[in-house]
C-alpha positions as CSV (number, residue, x, y, z in Angstrom):
1,X,10.5,-4.8,1.7
2,X,9.7,-7.2,4.6
3,X,8.2,-10.5,3.9
4,X,5.3,-10.2,6.3
5,X,2.0,-11.8,5.6
6,X,0.3,-9.9,8.4
7,X,0.9,-6.3,7.2
8,X,-2.1,-4.1,7.3
9,X,-3.4,-3.1,3.9
10,X,-2.4,0.5,4.5
11,X,1.2,-0.5,5.3
12,X,1.4,-2.9,2.4
13,X,0.2,-0.3,0.0
14,X,2.6,2.3,1.3
15,X,5.4,-0.2,0.7
16,X,4.2,-0.9,-2.8
17,X,4.0,2.8,-3.6
18,X,7.5,3.4,-2.3
19,X,8.8,0.5,-4.4
20,X,7.0,1.8,-7.6
21,X,8.4,5.3,-7.1
22,X,11.9,4.1,-6.2
23,X,12.3,1.7,-9.1
24,X,10.0,3.5,-11.7
25,X,7.7,0.4,-11.9
26,X,7.1,-3.1,-10.5
27,X,5.6,-6.3,-11.7
28,X,2.8,-8.2,-9.8
29,X,4.9,-11.4,-9.5
30,X,7.7,-9.4,-7.9
31,X,5.4,-7.9,-5.3
32,X,3.8,-11.2,-4.4
33,X,7.3,-12.7,-3.7
34,X,8.5,-9.7,-1.7
35,X,5.3,-9.3,0.4
36,X,4.5,-13.0,0.7
37,X,0.9,-12.4,-0.3
38,X,-1.4,-13.7,-3.1
39,X,-1.5,-12.4,-6.6
40,X,-5.1,-11.3,-5.9
41,X,-4.1,-9.3,-2.8
42,X,-1.5,-7.4,-4.8
43,X,-3.9,-6.6,-7.6
44,X,-6.4,-5.3,-5.1
45,X,-3.7,-3.1,-3.6
46,X,-2.8,-1.8,-7.1
47,X,-6.5,-1.1,-7.8
48,X,-6.7,0.9,-4.6
49,X,-3.5,2.9,-5.4
50,X,-4.7,3.5,-8.9
51,X,-8.0,4.9,-7.6
52,X,-6.1,7.3,-5.4
53,X,-4.3,8.5,-8.5
54,X,-0.7,7.7,-7.3
55,X,0.1,4.9,-9.7
56,X,-0.9,3.8,-13.2
57,X,-1.7,0.1,-13.8
58,X,0.0,-1.4,-16.8
59,X,0.0,-5.0,-18.1
60,X,1.5,-7.2,-15.4
61,X,2.3,-4.4,-13.0
62,X,2.3,-0.7,-12.3
63,X,4.3,2.5,-12.9
64,X,4.3,5.8,-11.0
65,X,2.0,8.7,-12.1
66,X,4.2,11.6,-13.1
67,X,2.3,14.7,-11.9
68,X,2.6,18.1,-13.5
69,X,3.9,20.8,-11.2
70,X,0.5,22.4,-11.4
71,X,-1.5,19.3,-10.4
72,X,-3.2,19.8,-7.0
73,X,-5.0,16.8,-5.5
74,X,-8.1,17.4,-3.5
75,X,-8.2,17.0,0.3
76,X,-10.0,13.6,0.2
77,X,-7.5,12.2,-2.3
78,X,-4.5,13.3,-0.1
79,X,-6.1,12.2,3.2
80,X,-6.0,8.5,2.1
81,X,-2.2,8.6,1.7
82,X,0.6,7.8,4.3
83,X,-1.9,7.6,7.2
84,X,0.5,6.0,9.7
85,X,3.3,8.4,8.8
86,X,1.0,11.4,9.3
87,X,-0.1,10.2,12.7
88,X,3.5,9.7,13.8
89,X,4.4,13.2,12.5
90,X,1.4,14.8,14.2
91,X,2.2,13.2,17.5
92,X,5.8,14.4,17.4
93,X,4.9,17.9,16.3
94,X,2.2,18.3,18.9
95,X,4.9,18.0,21.6
96,X,6.4,21.2,20.3
97,X,3.2,23.3,21.1
98,X,3.7,25.2,24.3
99,X,0.5,25.8,26.4
100,X,-0.6,29.4,26.2
101,X,1.3,30.1,23.0
102,X,0.1,31.5,19.7
103,X,0.4,29.0,16.8
104,X,-0.5,29.0,13.1
105,X,-1.6,25.9,11.2
106,X,-1.6,26.0,7.4
107,X,-3.9,23.8,5.3
108,X,-3.1,20.2,4.5
109,X,-3.9,16.7,5.6
110,X,-0.8,16.5,7.9
111,X,-1.8,19.7,9.8
112,X,-5.3,18.3,9.9
113,X,-3.9,15.2,11.7
114,X,-1.9,17.5,14.0
115,X,-4.9,19.5,15.0
116,X,-6.5,16.5,16.6
117,X,-3.4,16.1,18.8
118,X,-3.4,19.8,19.8
119,X,-6.9,19.7,21.3
120,X,-5.5,18.8,24.8
121,X,-2.9,21.6,24.8
122,X,-4.3,24.3,27.0
123,X,-4.8,28.0,26.2
124,X,-3.6,28.0,22.7
125,X,-4.4,30.8,20.3
126,X,-4.7,29.1,16.9
127,X,-4.8,30.9,13.5
128,X,-5.5,28.8,10.5
129,X,-6.5,29.2,6.8
130,X,-7.8,25.6,6.8
131,X,-11.5,25.0,7.1
132,X,-10.8,21.4,8.0
133,X,-8.4,22.4,10.8
134,X,-10.9,24.9,12.2
135,X,-13.6,22.2,12.2
136,X,-11.4,19.9,14.3
137,X,-11.1,22.5,17.0
138,X,-14.7,23.6,17.0
139,X,-16.0,20.0,17.0
140,X,-13.6,18.9,19.7
141,X,-14.4,21.8,21.9
142,X,-18.1,21.2,21.7
143,X,-17.7,17.6,22.5
144,X,-15.4,18.2,25.5
145,X,-17.5,21.1,26.8
146,X,-20.8,19.2,26.9
147,X,-23.9,21.1,27.8
148,X,-21.8,23.7,29.5
149,X,-20.2,24.9,26.3
150,X,-16.4,25.2,25.8
151,X,-14.1,23.4,28.3
152,X,-11.7,25.5,30.4
153,X,-8.4,26.0,28.5
154,X,-9.9,25.5,25.1
155,X,-8.1,27.0,22.2
156,X,-9.2,30.3,20.7
157,X,-9.4,29.7,17.0
158,X,-9.2,32.3,14.3
159,X,-10.1,31.2,10.7
160,X,-8.9,33.6,8.0
161,X,-11.2,34.4,5.1
162,X,-10.3,33.9,1.5
163,X,-10.9,31.8,-1.6
164,X,-11.1,28.0,-1.0
165,X,-8.5,25.8,-2.8
166,X,-9.0,22.1,-3.7
167,X,-7.3,21.2,-0.4
168,X,-9.9,23.3,1.5
169,X,-7.4,26.1,2.4
170,X,-8.4,29.7,2.2
171,X,-6.0,31.9,0.2
172,X,-5.9,35.3,-1.5
173,X,-5.9,38.9,-0.5
174,X,-8.3,38.5,2.4
175,X,-6.3,35.7,4.0
176,X,-3.0,37.5,3.3
177,X,-4.2,40.7,5.0
178,X,-5.3,38.8,8.1
179,X,-2.0,36.9,8.4
180,X,0.2,40.0,7.8
181,X,-1.3,41.7,10.8
182,X,-0.5,38.8,13.2
183,X,2.6,37.3,14.8
184,X,2.9,33.6,15.8
185,X,5.2,31.8,18.2
186,X,5.2,28.7,15.9
187,X,3.9,28.0,12.4
188,X,3.2,24.4,11.7
189,X,3.3,24.2,7.9
190,X,2.2,21.5,5.6
191,X,3.7,21.4,2.1
192,X,3.1,19.9,-1.3
193,X,6.8,19.5,-2.0
194,X,10.2,20.1,-0.4
195,X,13.6,19.9,-2.0
196,X,17.1,21.4,-1.7
197,X,16.8,23.3,-5.0
198,X,13.2,24.5,-4.9
199,X,12.7,24.8,-1.1
200,X,9.0,24.6,-0.1
201,X,6.6,24.6,-3.0
202,X,3.0,24.2,-4.0
203,X,1.1,23.9,-7.3
204,X,-1.3,26.7,-6.2
205,X,-0.1,30.3,-6.8
206,X,-2.6,31.7,-4.3
207,X,-1.6,29.3,-1.6
208,X,2.1,30.1,-2.3
209,X,1.5,33.8,-1.5
210,X,-0.5,33.1,1.6
211,X,2.2,30.7,2.9
212,X,4.8,33.4,2.3
213,X,2.9,35.6,4.7
214,X,2.6,32.7,7.2
215,X,6.4,32.2,7.2
216,X,7.1,35.9,7.5
217,X,4.8,36.2,10.5
218,X,6.2,33.3,12.5
219,X,9.1,33.3,15.0
220,X,9.6,29.6,14.4
221,X,8.7,27.5,11.3
222,X,8.1,23.8,11.7
223,X,7.4,21.9,8.5
224,X,5.3,18.7,8.9
225,X,5.8,16.5,5.8
226,X,6.0,12.8,5.2
227,X,8.9,11.3,3.3
228,X,7.1,11.2,0.0
229,X,7.2,15.1,-0.1
230,X,11.0,15.1,-0.3
231,X,12.1,15.7,-3.9
232,X,8.7,16.8,-5.0
233,X,8.5,20.3,-6.7
234,X,5.3,22.2,-7.2
235,X,4.8,25.2,-9.6
236,X,5.6,27.9,-7.1
237,X,8.2,28.1,-4.4
238,X,7.3,30.1,-1.3
239,X,10.2,29.6,1.1
240,X,13.8,28.4,1.1
241,X,15.1,25.7,3.4
242,X,17.1,28.2,5.5
243,X,13.7,29.8,6.5
244,X,12.7,26.5,8.1
245,X,13.7,25.8,11.7
246,X,12.6,22.1,12.0
247,X,11.3,19.5,9.6
248,X,9.2,16.8,11.2
249,X,9.0,13.7,8.9
250,X,8.6,10.0,9.2
251,X,11.0,7.0,9.3
252,X,10.4,6.3,5.6
253,X,12.9,9.1,4.7
254,X,16.0,7.6,3.2
255,X,19.5,7.9,4.7
256,X,20.7,9.9,1.7
257,X,17.8,12.4,2.1
258,X,18.5,12.8,5.8
259,X,22.2,13.6,5.1
260,X,21.1,16.2,2.5
261,X,18.5,17.8,4.7
262,X,21.1,18.1,7.6
263,X,23.2,20.4,5.4
264,X,20.3,22.9,5.2
265,X,18.2,22.5,8.3
266,X,19.2,22.9,12.0
267,X,16.4,20.6,13.1
268,X,15.3,17.3,11.8
269,X,12.8,15.2,13.8
270,X,12.1,11.7,12.5
271,X,8.8,10.6,14.0
272,X,8.1,6.9,14.7
273,X,11.7,6.0,15.4
274,X,12.5,4.8,18.9
275,X,13.8,7.4,21.3
276,X,15.1,7.0,24.9
277,X,12.5,7.9,27.5
278,X,12.7,11.5,28.5
279,X,15.0,12.5,25.7
280,X,14.0,15.4,23.4
281,X,13.2,14.8,19.8
282,X,16.1,14.2,17.4
283,X,18.1,17.3,16.3
284,X,15.5,19.9,17.5
285,X,17.2,23.4,17.6
286,X,17.0,25.5,20.8
287,X,17.2,28.9,19.2
288,X,17.4,30.6,15.8
289,X,16.9,34.2,16.8
290,X,19.1,35.4,13.9
291,X,17.1,33.6,11.3
292,X,13.9,34.8,12.9
293,X,15.1,38.4,12.6
294,X,15.8,37.8,8.9
295,X,12.2,36.7,8.3
296,X,10.7,39.7,10.2
């Protein structure tokens, strides 16, 4: 951790959470020394993280919350986590959306952040099972169109039907039927967990099945997931890593995790790290037509 007294509260809490998860627990006095902040500031940060349900306060410090594979946090709880990382990821992923293409956006707080960055990409056809993502496009288009209605080049948005999950995604037979009949140039996929052994996973069985249909219907699969998702395993796996073309993550991903991911994925984009002007994102693959045929 960096001894920086001027860290924003969000950044400081992200550092604390990483330290708790990495070490299995920390003491308040250790955090005050590492962060160069007061005891009271650390305790306020621990209180905030405890309210979000990601740590458990114990006497003199904190330990991580060990979540069951079936635990599914609600949208509001997840939206408060890793805000800077999600913005970096959303910005990098948005650069992959080609004007005039058909894209799919699954549910999740990272795809929700991505939707805001896609508003200025012209002539997209967007299919989503997220009510939150659909609202971003509908609200953004009304604001940009003014009294005249939708602006030129505004995305055409298709919201699947289905049963709402705690993360405000629509899943089940109605959603699955809609997705099965469509074909997307790119799927931007948010995940609960990603690992070498379990692949992509979620605690929600209905969401797992709907995501399977998303993956099968896409020519290219781009997973958008912050570094805390690596190593997390939900109840149900819905895709293997070789079904993913690109992972867009943030600079918090460890060197060891990057090496392991490189063994499985052809494309790894680490958002938020400096790139030379005009250069393409790190390790983005040009073509995976053979893998695309395997998914068809």
